[in-house]
N, C-alpha and C positions, 0 to 999 in steps of 0.2 A: 699443548698449543700456547703460544704467547698471546698477550693482550692485543697486539697489532693484527695478528692473524685472525683472531676471533672477531675483531672489529671489521676487518676486510670481508669476512664471510657475511656478517650482518648487513654491511653496506651493499654487497652484491645482491643479496636477497631482497633488500629494500628497493634497489633499482629495478629488479624484476617485477616486484609488486607495483611499483610506480608506473612502469610501462604498461602493465596489465590494466591498471586503473585508467590510464590515459587512453588506451585502445577501447576499453569499454565505454568511456565517455564519448569518444568520437563515433564509434561504430554502432552503439546502441542508443544512448540517450539523445545525441545530437545528430543523428543520421538524417533527419528531415529538416534540419536548419542549416543555412549556409554560413551564418555569422557565429563564430565561436569566441567567447570572451576568454582570453588566455589566462587571466588571473583566476577566474572561476574554475577553469579546467585544471589549473595547477593546484588549487586548494582541494578540489575533489580527489585528485590523484594522490596528493600527499596524505590526506586523511585515510584513503584506502590503503596506502602502503604502511602507515603506522598501525592501522587496525590489524592488518594481516601479520605484522611483526609481533604483535601481542600473542597471537595464536602460534606463531613459529617458536617463540620463546617457551610457551607451554610444552610443546612437543620436545624441545631441547631439554627441558627439565626432566621429562620422563625418561628419555634415552641417555641422559647424562652427557650430552654433546656440549662442547666448549667448557672452559674453566668456570667454576662457580662464581669467582670474583667478576669475570667478564659478563656472565649472565646477569648478575646483580646490577652491574653498571648499566647495561643496556636495558634492563627492566626499568630502572629509574629514568634513564634518558628518554626512552620511548614513551613512558607514561607522562613525563613532564611536557613533551612536545604534543602528545595527543590531547592532554588537558588544555594546553594553550590554544590549540586549534578549536576545540569544542567550546571552551568557556569564553575565550576572548576574541579570536580572529574571525571565525565564521559568523557569530552573532553580529559583530561590527559590520561586516560586509552585507549581511542580510538587511540590516537597518539602512545601510547606505543605498543599496539598490531599490529598496522599497520607497525611500524618500525621493530618490532620483526619478522614479516613475510618476510622482505626483506632479501634475502640470503646473499648478499655481505656486509651487515652491521655486524661488529663484535659485540660480546656481550659487550665489554667495551664501545662501542659507542652508545648503545641503550638508556641509560638514558640521557646522554648529548643531543642527538638529540631529544629525547622526550621533554625535557625541552625547547629546542629551538623552536620546533614546537608549543608547548603549549603557549609560550609567544607571538608568532606570532598570534595565534588564539585569545588570550586575546586582543591584539591590535586591530585587525579587529572587534572583538565583541564590543569593546568600541566605535569604530568609526561608528558603525551602527546607534547610536543615533544622530549623527551630522545632517543628512539631514532632520530629522523628528522633529516636535514640540511636543515632548512626555512628557516633564516634565520641572519644574522650575529650573533655574540654582542655586537656593539656596541650593539644596540637596547635602549632602556629598557623597564621593566616595563609601563608604561601606553601604549606606542606601538601604532599600528595594526598594525604588523608582527607583534607578539607575539600579538595576538588572531586576525588573519586567518590566520597560519601554522598555528595549531592548529585553528581552524575548518575550514581548507582540507583538512587530513588527513581529518577525519571526513566533511566534505561531499563531497570528491572520491571517497571510498570509497563513500558512498551513491549518488552519481551513476553511478559505474562499475558498481556492482551492478545498478542499475535499467537502465542502458544495455545491459549484457551480456544481461540477461534479456529486455529488450524487443526487442533485435535478433534474438533466436532465437524468442521467443514470437509476435511479430507474424506472421512468415511461416507459422508452424505453425498459427495460428488463422485466417488469412485465405486460405490457398491450398487449392484444391479437392483437390489431390493427397493431402493429409493427412486428408481427411474419410473416416471409416470407412464403407464401403458398408453401408447398412441399408435393407431393403425394408419396405413397409407390413405384409407378412405377418409379418416378424420382430417388429415392434412389437406386433402383435395377439397373437402367440404368447406373448411375455413377459407382456403384460397378462393373458392368459387364465390363465397359471400363477400370477400374483399373485392373481387373484380366487379361483382354486381353493384356494390356500393360506389366504386370508382366510376362506373358507367352512369349511375344516377347523379353523381356530382357533376360529371361532364355534361349531361343533358340539361341540368338546371342552370349551369353556367352559360350554355348556349342560349337558353331562354332569356337570361338576363342580358346577354349581348344583343340579341334581337330586339328586346324591349327597349334598350337604350338607343339602339339604332333607329327604331321606329319613332321614339320620342324626339330625336334630333330631326328626323324627316318631317314630323308633324309641326315642329317649331318653324322649320324652313317654309313649310306650306302656309302656315298662318301669316308669315311675313310676306309671302307672295300675294296672299289674299288682300292684305292691307294696301299693297301697291296698286292693285287693280280695282280698288273699291270705287273710284271715281271715273272709271272708263264707261264705255257705251253699254246699251241694253243687252245686245247679243253677247258681249264679253262676260257680263254678270251671269247670264243664263248658262254659258259654257262652264264657268267656274263652279256654279252650283252642281251641275251634272258631274264635274270632276271630283267634287267633294264626296258625292254619294258613291262613286266608283272606287275611290282611293281607300285601300285597306289600312293606311297608316293611322287613321283616326279611330279605328275600331279595335276592340279586344286587347286593351293595354294590360300588361302583367303587373302584379303586385311585387315590385322588385325587393322591397324590404323583407317581405315574407320569404321570398326565394333565398335571400342571403342568410336568413336565420336557419332555413332548412339545410343549406349548404354547410353552414358552420356545425350543425349537429351531425351531419353525415361525415364531415371531415374528422370530427372527434371519434366517431364510430370506426372510421377507416384506420385511424391510428391504433385503436385498441385491437382491431382485427389483424393489423399488420404485426403487432407485438405477439398476438396469439399465434399467428401463422409462423412467426420466427421461432417461438418457443416450441411449437409442434415439430417443426423441421429439426430443431436442435435435439429434441427428445428422440426423434427417429434416428438421427445420426448416432446418439449415445446408445440406443438399443442395438444398432448394427455393430457399433464398436465393442459393446460388452460381449458380443459373441465371438470376437477374435481372441487369439492367445494373449495379446497384451491386455485386453479388457478383462479376461478371466484372472490374469496375474494381479492387476490392480484391484479387482474385486476381492481377491484373497487378502491383499494388503489392507483393504478397507475393513475386513473383519478383524484383522490383527490390531489395527489402530483403534477400532471401536472398543475392543477389550482394553487396550492401553488407556483410552479416554475414561472408561468406567473405573479402571483401577486408579488412575491419577486423580479423578474427582473424589473417590473414596479415601485415598491416602491423604489428599489435601485437607479434606474435612477432618480426618483423624488428627492431623498435625495441628490444625487450627484449634480444635476443641480441647485437645490435651496439651497444647503448647509444646509440641514435640519437634525436635530437629535431629536428623540422622547424625550419628557420631562417626560412622565409617562410610567410606566410599562404596558404591554398589558392587564394584568388581571384587574388592576384598571380601565383602560380606557374602557374595555369591560363592566365591571359592571356599570360604570357611564353611558355609553350609554344605557344599559338596563333600568336603573332607569329613565333617561330623555326621551328616545324615546318610550319605551314600557310601562312606568308607573308602573314598577315592584317595589314593596315596599320591599327592602332587606337592610340588614346591610352591607354596602360596606366594612367597616373595618374588620368585622368578616369574611365575605366570601372571601375577598382578601387574608387573611392569609391562609385559607384552600386551596383555588384554587391555590395560589402561591406555597404552599407546594407540591401539586400534580403535578403541571407543572414542578417545579424544580426537583422533584423526577423522573419524566419521562425523563427529559433532562439528568439527571445524569446517569440513568440506560442505556438509549440508547447510550449516549456518550461513556461510559465504554465498553459496549458490541460491539458497532460499531468499536471502536478503536482497541480492542483486536482481532476482526475478521480480520480487515485490516492488523494488524501487523502480524498475523499468515499467511495469504496468501502471504504477501510480503516476509516474512522470508523463506517460502518453495520455492519460485520462484528463489531467488538469493543466498541462503546460500549454503555453502559446509563445509566439515570438517575443512578446514583451516580458512575460513572467518566467521564461525558461531559466534565466540565470538565478532568480530567487528560489525557484523550485529545486534546482540542483544544489544550491547551498543548504537548503533545508534538509534535503536528502543526505548530504554529507554530514550535517549535524546529527541526524538520526542514526546514521551509520556509525559515527564515532561513539555516540552514547551506547548504542547496541553492543558493539564489540567490547567496549570498556566494561559494561555490565556483565557480558558473557564471561569475562575473566573472574569476576566475583563469584558467579554461580558455578562455573566450571571447576573452580578450586575444590568443591565438595566431591567431584567425580574423580579426583586424584588421590592415590594413597598418601598417607601423612608424610612419608619421607620425601615425596616429590613436590610437596607444597610449601616447603620451608622457606625458600627464597621469596615465593609469591607472598607469603604471609609477612615476611620482613619488609618487603617493598610497600605493600598496601598498608602496613602499620596496624595501629590499634583500632581497627574497624569492628563494628558489631555484626559479624558475618551471619549470625543466627537471625538477626532482624531481617536481612534481605531474603533469606530463604522463607521465613514466615510471610513476608510481604508478597513474595512471588506466589505462594500458595493461595493467599487471600484473593489477589487479583486474578489468578488463573481460574479459581473456582467461580468468581463472579463472571468472568468472560465466557467460560464454558457454559454455564447455566443460561446466560443471556443469549448465547449463540444457539443453544438447543431450542429455546423458546422462539427466537426469531425464525430459524429455519423451519420449525414446526408450523408457524403461521404462513410462511412462504410456500411450504409444501401443500398446505390446505387451501391455498388461494383459489377461488372459483374461476372458471374460465368464462370467456365472453359468450353470451348466448346469441 
């Protein structure tokens, strides 16, 4: 293939990725909002397209598609554009939209303040690399290594945190052994208590309303009494009799005490509602766990629990003994099969195909998992005013995540397929990122285990 043909293939695939990011933005993130900021939508879609291009080029490296010189050129071009988006453009517009939402900042001061905040961000971003042995001091300021090394620290940290939590949370949420046993009678009992509490609140609010109404009637009656004070003898006699017969002046309620009781009952009703919701959710999970899909995910939960234990163990070994794998897991597994089991296979041939499948699965699951996480995160914290800022922050996280994935995924590829990636990324300390990932993963996994243990042992409302 010629260079122009290779470039056309990359451009077509990037257009497809761009359209996919655009559709995801409109149909998922902003489906509940009528106003779409075109610039924000464009930035998100471009970042998504550049991130997917990185994974596409990794697959092209394994299968040997396109000329090596073309792949090298597009690796450099794609990384430069992605770094420009993540380091310069997206943070600038995050600062711009944040300052624009501040009411007391005049329009004339928005751009100067945005530039000021942006330069402060660049300073601290550059200082991130000082505490870490991430690259050689020979590199220039505008080299790919300077940007990737600093993005890698942040991105690998985010990836390790998500991986540590996911490795613990997935078995906890999918395995039937962790589902709290709840019967239908338990659910009905909690709901009955909730209804009784709501009835008590309603009765006390009615008593307050009647007491306030009686108070208004009593005030009106006292006013009428003052008007008839100087009338005749028989009028005063009739007024006295009316005051005895009138119930408005008798049995007044203690309104302040009733309001305090209502406040306590409302807090109890909130707790009972949450308890009823959790009980209903547990009943649904119990019913779901008996289906074929539930049993399948239960089996996957056991598998991932073993993976979590193995990953925690191997991360501890790597940290204690300062160990980093020299070979990718595919080649190591095939060599063990040849040596231990005596299987006669072509290690070079099968390592290419198995690596292609492994990297393809990692790519698909990474993109799907990140998009699902971004969607849930966006729905929980976004509003009509902050939605643009949240989308830009998600685009920033996405760019860092995929850029760091290239750093870590390099270790999953056989050495002959990582040559161009190593040349493009330059003189980075790859071993540091793998050790850093192990440290953060171990901390995240152990913290998640402790947190989920406390949540699982949380007492119910009596």
